ZAVOGU-618910 format. One line per 3 residues: number of its first residue (from 1); their letters; for each residue x negated, y negated, z negated of N, C-alpha, C, O, CB. Coordinates in steps of 0.1 Angstrom, whole numbers, plus 5000, padded with zeros to 4 digits. Glycine has a CB too. Layout:
N
NUM	A	X/Y/Z/X/Y/Z/X/Y/Z/X/Y/Z/X/Y/Z  ...
***
This chain:
224
1	XXX	5108/4924/5142/5094/4931/5141/5089/4908/5131/5089/4903/5120/5084/4939/5167  5088/4906/5139/5081/4890/5139/5086/4881/5131/5080/4872/5127/5082/4882/5152  5100/4884/5129/5106/4877/5122/5108/4880/5108/5110/4871/5100/5115/4876/5127
4	XXX	5106/4892/5106/5105/4897/5095/5088/4895/5087/5084/4892/5076/5110/4912/5099  5083/4898/5095/5072/4894/5090/5060/4875/5087/5051/4871/5080/5068/4902/5099  5069/4871/5095/5075/4854/5096/5080/4850/5081/5075/4842/5074/5090/4853/5109
7	XXX	5089/4855/5079/5096/4854/5069/5094/4859/5055/5102/4857/5046/5106/4856/5073  5081/4870/5056/5078/4873/5047/5068/4871/5046/5065/4866/5035/5081/4883/5044  5060/4871/5052/5048/4853/5050/5053/4839/5035/5050/4835/5023/5053/4840/5073
10	XXX	5064/4838/5051/5069/4826/5045/5077/4826/5030/5081/4815/5025/5079/4820/5055  5078/4839/5022/5080/4841/5010/5070/4839/4997/5073/4839/4985/5083/4851/5012  5051/4837/5008/5046/4838/4997/5045/4822/4990/5036/4818/4982/5032/4846/4999
13	XXX	5056/4814/4994/5056/4804/4984/5067/4802/4974/5066/4794/4965/5055/4794/4991  5076/4809/4975/5085/4813/4959/5076/4816/4952/5066/4820/4958/5097/4824/4957  5079/4815/4939/5066/4813/4928/5073/4831/4917/5066/4840/4912/5068/4789/4914
16	XXX	5083/4830/4918/5083/4847/4919/5076/4858/4927/5071/4869/4922/5095/4850/4922  5076/4856/4938/5062/4867/4943/5051/4859/4946/5043/4868/4949/5064/4876/4958  5046/4850/4947/5033/4845/4936/5026/4850/4936/5016/4856/4941/5031/4844/4923
19	XXX	5041/4847/4919/5034/4854/4907/5028/4870/4915/5016/4873/4916/5048/4857/4893  5038/4878/4920/5041/4893/4914/5025/4895/4924/5017/4903/4920/5060/4904/4919  5021/4886/4940/5012/4889/4944/4997/4892/4930/4989/4901/4927/5012/4877/4955
22	XXX	5001/4875/4924/4987/4875/4915/4984/4889/4910/4975/4897/4913/4987/4866/4902  4995/4890/4900/4995/4903/4892/4993/4918/4903/4986/4925/4897/5012/4904/4882  4995/4924/4916/4992/4934/4924/4978/4930/4923/4972/4938/4916/4999/4935/4938
25	XXX	4969/4921/4928/4954/4915/4932/4947/4918/4924/4937/4926/4924/4952/4900/4933  4952/4912/4918/4945/4916/4893/4944/4931/4891/4933/4936/4888/4963/4911/4874  4956/4941/4893/4955/4948/4892/4944/4955/4899/4935/4960/4892/4964/4950/4892
28	XXX	4945/4954/4913/4943/4966/4924/4929/4961/4922/4920/4968/4926/4951/4966/4941  4925/4948/4914/4909/4952/4918/4904/4956/4904/4899/4967/4900/4899/4938/4926  4907/4945/4896/4910/4954/4877/4907/4972/4887/4897/4975/4894/4937/4951/4865
31	XXX	4919/4980/4886/4916/4993/4891/4905/4995/4902/4904/5007/4906/4928/4998/4895  4900/4989/4906/4892/4995/4921/4879/4993/4913/4871/5002/4914/4893/4984/4937  4876/4981/4905/4868/4981/4898/4864/4992/4879/4855/4992/4871/4871/4968/4899
34	XXX	4875/4998/4882/4870/5009/4871/4867/5021/4872/4861/5029/4866/4877/5012/4862  4877/5020/4891/4869/5035/4891/4854/5037/4897/4850/5049/4898/4878/5045/4898  4848/5027/4901/4836/5028/4904/4826/5031/4894/4818/5039/4893/4833/5019/4909
37	XXX	4830/5015/4880/4822/5023/4871/4826/5036/4865/4817/5043/4860/4820/5015/4860  4836/5041/4864/4840/5055/4860/4835/5064/4867/4833/5074/4861/4853/5059/4861  4831/5065/4881/4823/5069/4892/4812/5073/4886/4809/5084/4881/4820/5058/4902
40	XXX	4805/5061/4889/4790/5061/4885/4785/5064/4874/4772/5063/4873/4786/5052/4886  4793/5068/4862/4792/5072/4851/4790/5087/4856/4779/5089/4861/4802/5068/4842  4797/5096/4855/4802/5106/4863/4786/5112/4869/4779/5121/4865/4813/5100/4874
43	XXX	4783/5102/4881/4773/5111/4888/4765/5108/4881/4759/5118/4877/4768/5111/4901  4760/5093/4875/4746/5097/4866/4751/5106/4857/4745/5115/4864/4738/5086/4857  4755/5111/4849/4759/5124/4839/4751/5136/4849/4741/5143/4847/4782/5126/4836
46	XXX	4761/5136/4860/4759/5149/4870/4741/5143/4874/4735/5153/4878/4774/5149/4887  4736/5135/4875/4724/5139/4877/4713/5144/4872/4703/5151/4875/4720/5134/4880  4721/5134/4856/4705/5140/4845/4710/5152/4839/4707/5155/4827/4699/5127/4828
49	XXX	4719/5161/4847/4719/5171/4843/4710/5186/4853/4706/5197/4851/4732/5172/4842  4710/5175/4863/4699/5179/4872/4689/5177/4871/4681/5183/4878/4698/5177/4880  4686/5169/4863/4675/5165/4857/4664/5155/4868/4652/5154/4867/4670/5178/4851
52	XXX	4672/5151/4874/4674/5138/4886/4676/5120/4873/4682/5109/4874/4697/5144/4899  4668/5125/4865/4673/5108/4857/4663/5099/4859/4652/5098/4853/4676/5109/4840  4669/5090/4868/4659/5078/4874/4662/5069/4871/4656/5060/4878/4658/5076/4885
55	XXX	4674/5063/4858/4675/5050/4849/4689/5045/4853/4691/5033/4850/4662/5038/4851  4699/5052/4860/4712/5055/4873/4711/5046/4884/4721/5040/4888/4730/5053/4866  4699/5044/4889/4697/5039/4907/4704/5051/4914/4715/5053/4919/4678/5038/4913
58	XXX	4694/5057/4913/4704/5072/4923/4720/5074/4920/4728/5077/4929/4697/5091/4916  4725/5071/4907/4735/5071/4907/4743/5060/4911/4754/5064/4915/4736/5075/4898  4741/5046/4911/4741/5036/4917/4748/5034/4933/4758/5030/4937/4729/5032/4916
61	XXX	4734/5041/4940/4740/5044/4952/4742/5053/4953/4736/5056/4964/4736/5041/4962  4748/5063/4948/4757/5075/4956/4772/5066/4951/4782/5068/4958/4754/5097/4948  4773/5061/4943/4786/5052/4938/4787/5044/4951/4797/5046/4958/4784/5042/4921
64	XXX	4778/5035/4955/4780/5027/4962/4783/5035/4977/4790/5030/4986/4770/5017/4961  4778/5044/4979/4775/5050/4995/4791/5057/4992/4795/5056/5004/4758/5065/4997  4801/5062/4986/4811/5072/4980/4822/5057/4985/4828/5058/4995/4809/5078/4960
67	XXX	4822/5045/4975/4830/5036/4980/4831/5030/4985/4840/5022/4983/4833/5033/4978  4820/5028/4998/4821/5025/5011/4825/5030/5021/4830/5025/5031/4814/5024/5015  4822/5049/5016/4829/5056/5031/4843/5058/5027/4850/5062/5036/4821/5072/5037
70	XXX	4850/5056/5012/4858/5060/5015/4867/5044/5009/4879/5041/5012/4859/5076/5010  4862/5038/5003/4867/5026/5003/4880/5022/5006/4887/5018/4996/4860/5021/5009  4886/5020/5023/4899/5015/5026/4910/5027/5019/4921/5024/5014/4900/5013/5044
73	XXX	4904/5042/5020/4911/5048/5015/4922/5050/4997/4932/5053/4992/4903/5056/5018  4903/5041/4992/4905/5048/4981/4916/5029/4977/4923/5024/4968/4888/5055/4969  4913/5025/4988/4915/5009/4979/4934/5011/4984/4943/5008/4976/4902/4987/4991
76	XXX	4937/5016/4995/4950/5016/5000/4958/5027/4990/4969/5024/4985/4951/5019/5017  4952/5042/4987/4958/5042/4977/4968/5035/4962/4980/5034/4958/4950/5044/4976  4951/5030/4958/4957/5023/4944/4965/5006/4951/4972/5000/4943/4940/5019/4930
79	XXX	4964/5002/4960/4973/4990/4961/4981/4993/4966/4984/4984/4975/4969/4979/4967  4988/5001/4965/5003/5005/4973/5007/5014/4958/5018/5015/4953/5002/5015/4992  5000/5018/4956/5004/5026/4936/5005/5014/4928/5013/5014/4918/4987/5038/4925
82	XXX	4998/5003/4932/5002/4989/4918/5018/4983/4925/5028/4980/4918/4986/4971/4917  5017/4983/4938/5029/4975/4945/5040/4985/4942/5052/4982/4940/5028/4971/4963  5036/5000/4943/5050/5007/4935/5054/5001/4930/5065/4995/4933/5051/5017/4926
85	XXX	5041/4999/4912/5051/4991/4903/5059/4980/4903/5071/4980/4898/5047/4987/4896  5054/4972/4908/5065/4953/4915/5070/4960/4919/5075/4965/4909/5061/4937/4927  5074/4968/4929/5083/4969/4950/5094/4959/4938/5094/4947/4939/5093/4996/4962
88	XXX	5100/4965/4929/5118/4961/4926/5118/4952/4928/5124/4947/4937/5126/4961/4915  5106/4944/4915/5107/4928/4910/5105/4922/4929/5114/4916/4935/5090/4921/4895  5095/4925/4933/5094/4923/4951/5111/4917/4955/5116/4906/4957/5089/4942/4961
91	XXX	5116/4929/4957/5121/4930/4965/5137/4928/4962/5146/4930/4969/5117/4940/4969  5138/4919/4943/5150/4914/4938/5143/4902/4945/5152/4898/4952/5154/4914/4921  5132/4893/4948/5130/4879/4946/5133/4878/4964/5135/4867/4969/5112/4873/4938
94	XXX	5133/4888/4970/5136/4880/4982/5146/4882/4983/5151/4873/4989/5131/4880/4993  5158/4893/4981/5176/4898/4983/5178/4884/4973/5187/4876/4978/5184/4919/4975  5173/4881/4963/5186/4868/4954/5179/4859/4963/5184/4849/4958/5185/4863/4932
97	XXX	5170/4854/4974/5170/4840/4979/5179/4844/4992/5190/4838/4995/5154/4831/4982  5173/4856/5000/5181/4855/5014/5188/4865/5011/5199/4860/5016/5174/4856/5028  5192/4878/5006/5199/4882/5009/5216/4888/5001/5223/4898/5004/5191/4888/5012
100	XXX	5217/4873/4989/5226/4881/4974/5241/4886/4976/5250/4887/4968/5228/4868/4959  5241/4889/4989/5254/4899/4990/5244/4916/4989/5245/4922/4977/5264/4897/5009  5239/4921/4995/5227/4927/4991/5220/4932/4979/5218/4943/4976/5222/4922/4995
103	XXX	5218/4922/4973/5216/4920/4964/5226/4926/4949/5224/4932/4938/5214/4909/4968  5237/4919/4956/5246/4922/4942/5252/4941/4944/5253/4950/4935/5264/4908/4943  5253/4942/4955/5257/4958/4955/5245/4966/4960/5246/4975/4969/5269/4960/4966
106	XXX	5236/4964/4954/5223/4973/4959/5217/4979/4944/5212/4971/4936/5208/4962/4969  5217/4988/4942/5216/4997/4925/5200/4998/4923/5194/5005/4931/5223/5018/4925  5192/4989/4913/5178/4990/4911/5174/5009/4908/5184/5016/4908/5174/4978/4897
109	XXX	5165/5013/4906/5159/5024/4911/5153/5024/4894/5145/5015/4890/5148/5022/4927  5157/5034/4885/5158/5037/4875/5137/5033/4872/5131/5028/4881/5166/5054/4874  5133/5036/4861/5113/5034/4860/5119/5052/4860/5119/5052/4872/5100/5022/4840
112	XXX	5120/5058/4859/5114/5072/4863/5118/5073/4878/5110/5080/4885/5121/5086/4853  5128/5069/4884/5131/5077/4897/5114/5069/4910/5107/5073/4919/5153/5071/4904  5117/5056/4897/5101/5050/4906/5089/5054/4908/5082/5053/4918/5097/5039/4901
115	XXX	5083/5060/4887/5077/5059/4888/5071/5078/4894/5060/5083/4894/5075/5050/4878  5085/5086/4900/5082/5099/4910/5080/5097/4922/5073/5105/4929/5092/5107/4911  5088/5083/4926/5087/5080/4940/5066/5075/4942/5057/5077/4951/5101/5064/4945
118	XXX	5067/5070/4934/5053/5064/4937/5047/5076/4933/5042/5080/4944/5047/5049/4928  5045/5088/4920/5038/5099/4924/5037/5111/4938/5028/5117/4943/5041/5104/4915  5055/5110/4942/5054/5112/4956/5044/5108/4969/5037/5115/4976/5064/5108/4958
121	XXX	5047/5088/4970/5034/5090/4981/5023/5086/4972/5022/5074/4975/5034/5079/4997  5019/5087/4967/5003/5091/4960/4999/5100/4969/4992/5097/4979/5002/5098/4945  5005/5116/4964/5001/5125/4967/5002/5128/4979/4996/5138/4984/5003/5133/4962
124	XXX	5014/5118/4990/5016/5120/5003/5003/5116/5007/4995/5124/5014/5029/5113/5010  4999/5106/5004/4988/5100/5011/4977/5108/5015/4972/5110/5026/4983/5091/5005  4971/5114/4997/4954/5118/4990/4961/5134/4999/4954/5140/5007/4949/5119/4964
127	XXX	4968/5136/4998/4973/5146/5009/4967/5149/5025/4959/5157/5029/4987/5142/5011  4974/5142/5032/4977/5137/5047/4960/5136/5053/4953/5143/5061/4985/5119/5046  4957/5122/5042/4941/5120/5044/4931/5130/5039/4920/5128/5042/4936/5108/5038
130	XXX	4935/5139/5031/4920/5153/5032/4925/5163/5041/4918/5172/5043/4916/5164/5015  4939/5164/5048/4939/5168/5060/4931/5164/5075/4923/5170/5082/4949/5169/5061  4936/5152/5077/4928/5144/5080/4911/5144/5083/4904/5143/5093/4932/5138/5073
133	XXX	4909/5144/5073/4893/5146/5072/4880/5148/5082/4870/5142/5085/4893/5157/5065  4885/5162/5084/4876/5168/5093/4878/5161/5103/4868/5162/5110/4876/5181/5096  4890/5153/5109/4888/5150/5123/4882/5132/5120/4878/5125/5130/4904/5153/5133
136	XXX	4884/5128/5109/4875/5119/5104/4866/5112/5114/4863/5103/5122/4869/5124/5095  4860/5126/5105/4844/5131/5113/4834/5134/5116/4823/5131/5112/4840/5132/5117  4843/5142/5126/4839/5147/5138/4843/5137/5151/4839/5137/5163/4847/5160/5139
139	XXX	4854/5125/5144/4849/5112/5153/4846/5097/5152/4850/5087/5157/4857/5110/5161  4832/5101/5138/4825/5089/5131/4818/5090/5146/4815/5079/5151/4816/5090/5113  4814/5100/5154/4803/5094/5163/4810/5087/5174/4804/5087/5185/4794/5106/5170
142	XXX	4819/5081/5173/4825/5077/5183/4832/5064/5179/4841/5060/5186/4833/5087/5187  4828/5057/5167/4831/5045/5165/4841/5038/5162/4844/5031/5152/4829/5041/5172  4849/5042/5174/4864/5034/5176/4874/5051/5167/4883/5050/5158/4869/5029/5202
145	XXX	4868/5063/5172/4879/5073/5172/4885/5075/5154/4896/5078/5152/4872/5090/5179  4876/5073/5142/4879/5074/5129/4889/5063/5128/4899/5068/5123/4867/5073/5121  4891/5052/5130/4898/5043/5122/4903/5044/5136/4894/5040/5143/4891/5029/5114
148	XXX	4912/5046/5142/4922/5048/5151/4930/5060/5148/4942/5060/5150/4917/5048/5165  4919/5073/5142/4930/5080/5136/4933/5077/5119/4944/5076/5113/4927/5095/5138  4924/5076/5116/4936/5064/5098/4945/5056/5096/4952/5055/5086/4931/5054/5091
151	XXX	4943/5047/5112/4950/5038/5109/4968/5044/5114/4978/5039/5110/4943/5024/5117  4968/5059/5125/4976/5061/5126/4984/5069/5116/4996/5069/5113/4974/5065/5135  4972/5074/5112/4980/5082/5094/4990/5075/5091/5002/5074/5094/4971/5082/5077
154	XXX	4978/5064/5080/4984/5057/5072/4998/5044/5076/5004/5036/5069/4972/5051/5066  4998/5047/5086/5006/5036/5095/5020/5049/5091/5030/5044/5086/4999/5032/5118  5021/5059/5092/5030/5065/5098/5037/5066/5077/5048/5063/5074/5025/5081/5110
157	XXX	5023/5071/5067/5026/5069/5056/5032/5060/5049/5037/5062/5038/5021/5069/5052  5030/5051/5054/5029/5033/5048/5042/5026/5053/5045/5015/5049/5013/5022/5056  5049/5034/5061/5063/5031/5068/5072/5037/5065/5083/5035/5070/5064/5031/5081
160	XXX	5068/5050/5054/5078/5060/5049/5078/5057/5036/5087/5060/5028/5075/5076/5051  5071/5052/5033/5066/5043/5016/5079/5032/5013/5089/5032/5005/5046/5031/5017  5076/5024/5023/5083/5014/5027/5103/5014/5030/5113/5006/5031/5074/5012/5039
163	XXX	5100/5023/5031/5113/5026/5037/5119/5035/5030/5130/5038/5033/5113/5030/5050  5112/5040/5020/5122/5050/5002/5118/5041/4999/5111/5048/4991/5118/5067/4991  5114/5025/4995/5117/5022/4985/5138/5009/4989/5148/5006/4983/5100/5014/4978
166	XXX	5133/5008/4999/5148/5004/5002/5163/5014/5001/5174/5012/4997/5149/5001/5015  5154/5027/5007/5165/5037/5007/5170/5040/4993/5181/5046/4993/5161/5048/5014  5163/5038/4982/5166/5045/4972/5173/5031/4965/5181/5034/4957/5154/5055/4964
169	XXX	5172/5023/4967/5181/5010/4965/5195/5008/4970/5204/5002/4964/5175/5000/4972  5194/5011/4979/5206/5008/4990/5210/5023/4992/5222/5024/4989/5202/4999/5006  5205/5032/4995/5212/5041/5005/5207/5039/5020/5202/5029/5026/5227/5040/5004
172	XXX	5210/5054/5024/5196/5057/5038/5212/5052/5048/5215/5062/5055/5186/5083/5041  5217/5045/5050/5233/5049/5058/5225/5032/5060/5218/5029/5070/5256/5054/5046  5228/5019/5046/5224/5008/5048/5204/5001/5052/5200/4991/5058/5230/5004/5036
175	XXX	5199/5012/5044/5180/5005/5042/5168/5012/5054/5156/5008/5055/5173/5012/5024  5177/5025/5064/5170/5032/5074/5165/5021/5085/5173/5013/5089/5179/5044/5079  5153/5023/5090/5146/5015/5100/5147/5022/5115/5147/5017/5126/5130/5013/5096
178	XXX	5149/5034/5112/5144/5041/5125/5132/5039/5126/5126/5029/5121/5150/5037/5138  5127/5057/5136/5114/5057/5137/5102/5053/5142/5090/5056/5141/5113/5063/5138  5111/5041/5150/5098/5035/5159/5096/5019/5152/5086/5011/5155/5102/5035/5180
181	XXX	5106/5015/5143/5103/5005/5139/5096/5005/5124/5088/4997/5120/5114/4999/5140  5100/5016/5118/5095/5021/5102/5076/5022/5110/5067/5017/5103/5107/5045/5094  5074/5028/5120/5060/5030/5129/5056/5015/5128/5048/5010/5120/5062/5038/5148
184	XXX	5065/5007/5138/5054/4990/5135/5052/4987/5120/5041/4987/5115/5064/4973/5142  5063/4985/5113/5057/4986/5103/5046/4989/5099/5037/4981/5096/5061/4989/5098  5045/5000/5098/5031/5011/5084/5023/5004/5092/5015/4998/5085/5028/5033/5082
187	XXX	5020/5001/5109/5007/4996/5119/5004/4987/5116/4992/4987/5114/5008/4994/5131  5012/4974/5112/5011/4962/5111/5002/4963/5092/4990/4962/5089/5027/4953/5115  5012/4965/5085/5009/4971/5068/4991/4977/5072/4981/4971/5067/5025/4991/5062
190	XXX	4991/4988/5079/4983/4993/5075/4967/4987/5087/4956/4992/5087/4990/5007/5075  4973/4979/5092/4965/4978/5100/4958/4964/5092/4947/4959/5093/4971/4978/5115  4970/4960/5084/4962/4942/5080/4956/4947/5069/4950/4939/5063/4974/4924/5075
193	XXX	4956/4963/5063/4952/4962/5051/4932/4969/5049/4923/4970/5040/4965/4970/5042  4933/4974/5065/4916/4969/5066/4906/4959/5074/4895/4961/5079/4911/4980/5070  4916/4942/5072/4914/4936/5072/4908/4929/5060/4918/4926/5053/4919/4935/5077
196	XXX	4895/4924/5052/4890/4916/5042/4902/4910/5039/4912/4910/5046/4878/4906/5045  4900/4906/5028/4906/4895/5020/4920/4897/5027/4928/4891/5019/4899/4878/5021  4925/4901/5035/4940/4902/5040/4945/4910/5032/4955/4907/5025/4942/4906/5053
199	XXX	4939/4925/5031/4943/4933/5025/4945/4935/5012/4947/4946/5006/4939/4939/5028  4944/4919/5008/4952/4918/4991/4966/4912/4990/4971/4910/4980/4943/4906/4981  4970/4910/4999/4984/4906/5003/4995/4911/5010/5007/4907/5010/4982/4898/5009
202	XXX	4987/4925/5018/4991/4931/5027/5005/4935/5020/5016/4930/5022/4982/4940/5033  5003/4944/5012/5012/4951/5003/5024/4941/5000/5036/4944/5003/5005/4955/4989  5022/4935/4997/5033/4926/4987/5047/4919/4997/5058/4916/4994/5023/4910/4978
205	XXX	5035/4916/5016/5044/4908/5020/5047/4924/5029/5059/4923/5034/5038/4892/5027  5042/4934/5031/5050/4944/5039/5064/4944/5034/5074/4943/5040/5043/4958/5039  5061/4947/5017/5073/4953/5008/5083/4937/5011/5094/4937/5006/5067/4959/4986
208	XXX	5080/4924/5019/5084/4915/5018/5096/4920/5030/5108/4921/5031/5073/4903/5018  5087/4921/5037/5087/4924/5056/5099/4940/5055/5101/4944/5067/5061/4930/5065  5103/4945/5050/5112/4953/5051/5124/4957/5044/5132/4966/5045/5107/4960/5052
211	XXX	5122/4946/5035/5138/4942/5033/5139/4931/5043/5151/4933/5046/5142/4936/5018  5135/4921/5050/5137/4919/5061/5147/4928/5073/5157/4925/5078/5127/4919/5063  5139/4939/5074/5137/4943/5085/5153/4953/5080/5162/4956/5088/5119/4949/5088
214	XXX	5153/4957/5064/5165/4961/5064/5179/4960/5067/5189/4967/5070/5164/4963/5059  5176/4946/5063/5190/4935/5061/5192/4924/5067/5200/4916/5064/5192/4929/5050  5184/4923/5078/5181/4913/5090/5187/4916/5106/5190/4910/5116/5166/4914/5091
217	XXX	5188/4927/5102/5192/4929/5117/5208/4931/5120/5216/4939/5123/5186/4943/5123  5208/4916/5117/5224/4920/5118/5237/4920/5110/5248/4917/5113/5225/4931/5121  5232/4923/5101/5240/4928/5087/5243/4921/5081/5255/4922/5080/5236/4935/5077
220	XXX	5236/4910/5074/5244/4898/5069/5229/4887/5069/5218/4888/5064/5252/4903/5050  5235/4874/5080/5228/4863/5074/5221/4863/5069/5222/4872/5060/5231/4857/5068  5206/4854/5068/5203/4847/5056/5208/4835/5049/5211/4825/5055/5193/4845/5056
223	XX	5208/4836/5036/5216/4823/5033/5200/4817/5030/5189/4819/5034/5230/4825/5018  5210/4802/5018/5197/4787/5019/5187/4798/5014/5176/4794/5012/5200/4768/5006
***
């Protein structure tokens, strides 16, 4: 695990990976901001319909509260969705540099397959977190309980997402991590996405780490 993430962070020095990281960060911020603006307009419209027109102040406060309370989940959904858009490019860059044999024999999923997997990923994340919402709310008073449950739920989901990206390309026989390693990968990734600033690079780094976990466990040595 340490080796995989060390190599993944080192991959940020690769110009191809850096460019992809910049795209992921820019689109994530853009979509998160667009979501905030859309939410503000929707709330403002609703408050006006209820006769609570106050020049948008109440809407701004409500929008801020929603984004603050749901920010972690919303950011995770957006960041992972954007990363799915570029996941194959990230995998291509890492495999081309470190695992040319696997790069040559792997089959990149079609755009339709990638889109379907991305939608399933977003649906799972939304569904499981909504199911866990009552638990989050009950544990808010503990201070630490809700974040720990959130971390556990999203670690399981993220680990599966990252494994799916590699399995779609190389098949389950050569790209599965095993439950323990998948959970550890998900924990590191989900935990990193809860840290300000680090959350912007974690989806790309975690994807690169997944490549190293899939290929670097004695299957094939790293090339130049």
